[in-house]
N, C-alpha and C positions, 0 to 999 in steps of 0.2 A: 273551517270546518265548513263545505256546503250543504245547510241545513237545512233547505228547500229542496221540493221534486226539480230544480233546474239541476243539470248536466252538466260537471265542466267538461273539456273534453281535450286532455291533457293526453302528451303520447308516451313512451317507454320514459323511463326516467331514464336520465342523460348520464351515460358514464363515461361517454370520451371524451380527450383534455379539452376537446372544441366546444362543449358546453360546460362540462364540470369547473373547466379553467386548473392551469397547473400553478401548486404554490408557490407563492412568490416571496422571497425573503422582503419584512418589512426595513423602512428607509431608518436611520438609527433614530432622525429628529422624530421616528413616532406620527409623521404625517399625514398617512394613509389613515390612523383612527381619530381616536378621539376617547372620553371619559363622558358616560353618559350622565350629566345635573339636571337634576330636578328639587325645587322645594319639598318639604318633607311637611304635609297638613297638620295645622297643629294640635289636631286632636290623639297626633297618633298615639295607641297604648306603646311601642315599643324604641325603646332606648338605641339613641346614632353607637352601632359596635364601634370601639374602639382599635380593635387587630385590623379590621376591612374594614377600610372607609370609602366602598367606591368601586367601578365596574370598567375597566377598559376594553371598548370593541377596535379589536387590531386592524380592520377592512376584510381580514382572507374570511369568504362566506362560498360556502357552493353552489348548487345551481341546477338541482335535479327537479322534475318535474313529474310529477303524481298526486295522489289523492294526501292530506293531512289525519290529522288523529294520533303523527306519532311518540313509542312512552317507549323507544329501544332496549332492552333488558339484556344485560352482556352472559353469556351461559359458556356452562364448563367445557362446548367446543369448539370456545374462539369466537361464536357468533353475535350478530345482534339479532334481536329479534322481539320485534313488535305489532302492536295492531294498526289498523290503517282504512279508514273510512272515506265516503265523503268524495270521490270524485275516481282518475283513470289510474291505474299502475299494473307496469306491465303489459300492456294494454287489455287491462277487464277493468269493469266499473264497479264498483259499488257504492250503495245507497242506505246509511240505516235510519233514515225514514219517511220508512212506507209502511207502518203500523206492520197486518199481518205477516207479511213478505221481510221483514225487517233485518239490513247485513250488515258482518264486518269482515270487513278481511285482516289476513294477520302475513309480513313476511319477514323475510328473513335477510342484513344486511349483511354483506363477509368484507371484509377487508380489513388494517388498521390505520389507511388513511382519510380522514372524514371528508374529505375532498374527490373521493376514488374509488368510493363504497358502491360496489354490487349488489343491484338490491334484488330480489325475487319473490313472490308468491311463493308458499307453500304447498299451498291449494288453493282452490276455487274459493270466495270470497261465503262463509257458514248463514245460513237464514235463521232466526228464530223468530219471535210472534211480539211484538211489544204491548199489543193489548191487554188492557185498556186504552195503554197509551199509542203515543201513534213514534215514535221513535228510541231503539234503542241500540247504544252505540256502546264504543267500546272503554273501556275501565280499568283498573287497575290487572297489571298482565307479568307477569315474574315467569321464570325459568328457570328449576332449581330441580338438580340433579336427574338434568337429562328430562323432565316431567314441566310442561306446556301449561300454567292458571291464565284460564282467558275470562275475565269478569264484564260484563258491560251494566248499563246502566239505563233508564224509562225517562223520557221525554214530555212533556205533555205544553198543551193540550194542542196544538200545531205549529209546524216550521216556521210558520208563517201567521201570524195573530196578529189581528188589529183591536186595537183598544180606542177610541176614543183621537181618531185620526194618523195614532201611531200605530206601525206594525212592529210587532215584536219579534225577538226568533228561540221559540221551546222555552216563554215564559216559566215555568215550574217543571221544577228536577225530581226525579221521582227515587223509587228503591234500585238496589239491585238484584238482581234474578241471579247471582249464585256465579261463577265457574264454571267453563269448558273446559275440557280439559285434554291434551296431548300428548302422549308415550315417545310419537313419534317427529318432535319437531315441529310438529303444524302440517303432518302431512293425511294425518285423521284425527278425529274431534267425537269426543264422547261430550252428549250436552249438561250441561248444568238440570241435577233434578229439580228447581226451582225455578219459576216464573214469577214472573211483573204481581200479581195479585195474590203471590206465597214468597213473597225476597224472602233471601237468605238471612237478612236480621227483622227485626220485628217493627215496623215503619212504612209506609206513614199513619196515622191515625183514619186517619179519609183520602180518599183519592186525589190527586194533586194536593195535598198536602204538604209539610216541613216535613224533611228527613235530614239528619242526623249525621250519616256517615252515606252522604251521597256523593256519586263518582271519584270511589273511594282508587288511588294510587298508591301503587309499593315503595316502598323505602329505596331509593336505589343504595344497597347494598356493597354493591361489585360484580368480581365475577361471583357467580352462582351464590352469591351471598354471603362473599368470602368474608367481610368484614361484618356481620352482624353481630351483634355482644353475647347476643346468647342463642342464632341456630332458630331465631324466629324469624316469622317476613311480621312486618310491621307495615301496614296500611294507614294512609288518611284520606280522609273524608271533609267534606265539605258539608255546613249547614248551618240550618237556624231557628230559631225557637218558635214553637207553636203562636206565644201572647207574644211577637216583636213589641218592644217599647216604644221605638223610633224603627217605624216600616217605609219601608221604597217608595216614595213618591207617585202618583199623578202627573204625566206629561202630556205633551199636545203637540204637534210637527211646529219645530221653530219657525222663524223669522227667516227669508234668506241670508242663505250665511252660519245659521245656528242651528246645530242638531238638533234639539226640542227644548221647549216651554214649559216650566211646572205649572200647573192647575192644581186648585185646591178646591174641598169635599166633592170629594167623590165618594158617589156610593154605590159603586157597581162590584160584589167580591172579589176581584181579579187583583193578584197579590202585587201586579207588578214587577214580578221580573227579582220579587229580592230575594226568593233561593230558584236562579235559575242552572243553567251551563252554564253559566260564569261568571255568578256574583251567587253572594252569601255573606253572613256575618257570622259563624267559628269557625274550629277547623279542629276535629276529631281525631283521636287515633286508636289504633285498633291491632292485638297483635295475636299472630297464631305459631302451631309449630305447622310449616307446610307440609301436607302428602294429599295423596285423591283420597283418604279416609275422613280428612280432619274440612280439608276447606271447605269444603261446604253444610260446616256440621258446624252453627249454632254454640252446640254448646264445649265446642275446639277453644273457642275465640275468648279473649280476654280487652277489657277498655279503661282505658284510662281515665280514671275518677278523681280528678283533685288531687290536694297537697293533706299532706299529714298536718300533727304538729309544728313538728322537727321540717316542714318543708321537702320531705322525698316522698315521689310518685306511689303515689295507692293505684290498684290496680285489682278491677270485678271483673267475675263473670258475668254479671247481672249487663243485661244492655240497660236497662232502665235507671242505672246507676251511672250511667257515660255522662260526662263534666267536657267543658270544651280546651284543649288545647292551649288554643291560644286567641282570640276571639276583637273582631274591631268591626263595629256595628257598620253598614252598609261602606264596607272597604275588602270587602275580601272575598273569596270566589277559587277555581279553580289553583288546586296544591299539590306538590310534587318535593320529596326532598331528596338528595344524594349526599352520603356522605363522601369526604374528603381523606384518603387515610393521610395522606400526605403533610394537613394541615391537622388530623384530628379533632377535624369538624363538622358539622353538616353544615350546606347551605337548601335552603326553602325557597320555591320561586311560588308567588301568590299573585292572581290575575283578578283584580275585578273588573268588568265589559258591562257594566251597568251604562246603560238600557240596553243592553246583549247586542246592538247592532252599530253602535256608532266607535268612536273612537274610544278604544281601551286603557286602564292602566296595569301596570305589574312591579313589582314589587319584589326584592332578596335578602330574605333573611340570614344570620347566621345563630349557633348555637354548638356548645361544648358534649351537649347530650341532646338524645332527640327530642329530651320531654324539656326543652328549656333550660334557663329563659331564652329567649328570639329576640336578637341584637337585630335590628335595620344595619344590611349593607349600602344599598340603594334603591334609591324608593325612583320609578321611572318614569312618569305620565308621559300620556299616547303612548306609547312604545308597540312601533308595529308601523303604524298608529293603528291599529290595530292589532298588537299580534297576539295571541291565546293558548295554552299549552304547552308552556314553558318547561322545560327542565333538562340538567347536565347527566347527558348519559354518564356513566361513571369511564368506558374504557378509553373515553377521548380525555381525560386530568392527566398534567405530566405528574411524575413523581414530587415533585412539589407541592402539588397542590395549586398551584398558580393560577395555572392554566388550560383555560378548560371548551370547549365549546359547544353553544346555549344551541337547544334543541324547540323548534315552536315552529307556528304558523302564523298567515295574517294577513289579514283583507282578504274574509267574503265577502262582503256583503258590501262593496262601494255601489252605489248611485241609490243604495235602502232610505227612505225617507229622505231623498237628496241630499244626501251628509257626502262630501268628496273628503277619498281617502286619499292619502300621500305614504311614501314607504320611507321609514326609515325603521331603524337602519337603512341603508343603504345596502339592496342587493338580496333586498327580503320579497315576499311573495308569499300569495295560494298554495298551500300545496307543503314540502319537506323542504322548512329552513335548519342551515348548520351555522353560526357562526363565531368564530373563534373571541374570546376574553382573556382580559386578563386579570388577578384580581388586586387591587390596591390597597396598598397599607402605608400608614403614618411613617414617614421620613426613609422609607426602602426597610423598618424593621421588621422582623417576620412576624405572625403572628403567635400571641400565647396562648396555650390552650390548656382548662385547668383539667384533670382527672375529675372523670364522672361518675356520683355514687356507684355504689353495688344498687344494682338492681335500675339504675336510671336509664341503659344503653351508654355508647361512644361519642 
């Protein structure tokens, strides 16, 4: 995501075969692809999955040229609809970091081949003030029964924020000012009734303070939410506690070849991106029956509130009783999840991008129920090498659930603080990336899924 006032002059999206590339059969020996291998940190709280043991990049990827922040949602008309921002799509520029004039874009992705998508703007980018914050970026996006619900979230204090000689990118994550609504697939929009200083969820306690349902994204249940366990939409948010026992440390510019150095004894009240656009400590979960009447009504929501003595998920309608779904202090950030009907499993993507402008680490978790338990599939250190906004669009999942297309963006800040960024996996870029991947299983055996408890979700 281009998160400063700089402008990327990307041209019209690549639709032609000369730019997008023809789909190619893979060599029988798999020589074009590779399995991502990174050691998992010793303090990881997630057990290794015994049914999904890794992720294999086949070597097939897209070559689209556009803005970033793509979270495709599969609508009942067969198309994918997605937010986008910070760049140029179909000759139209959009920037979400301009305070009172922050804008967000909306696109439609037409086609069944992820390498041959026609991508168009549904209407010009819409403007909504970010004040008292400076950034207002796309968050949860859902198209259900022909109605598009488009959320935004706030960022501050600035897209380029210096502290102790190190320049950070949007180091403070703010609240969600509700959802804008379109009843005609993004041609026209009704604004959210909420604002950055009067958001949907009652947080934060103070300006630039931590939130829990930060930058929430809808769980992808397939076409028109067909695999929702109860007809409800589920939202995953990233957050942090007010009194963090181990907050992120202060840093300064590193020596040549190093991104940064740790600094002790910082007396500034700056939070060092402990909870930013791409860093967090916990993941939180909410659900709502989607409709124009409920999507912006706090009273219509339920929040995950832990487990009872029997281990069953507890839900509450009181936001002050929300509890983390999962947590790994100083190792979390942007979160998405997708249901795989062929495997009867969920995949969750998490990116820890601290300190916001260096290499970033992502990992994939799996679970049989949306409420967990969640297990590690693949830990991907320096993915991208600065990959972010990872998600698996449900439209491009094979019937057996083993082959998917990973959607992400990469490398928005080459050169910041003197950091050099390479491209890994090959074919990545700033903007929209789609890479074909295969889930690895032990000894070629198909994964086993446990039947979730009633009320736990699929």
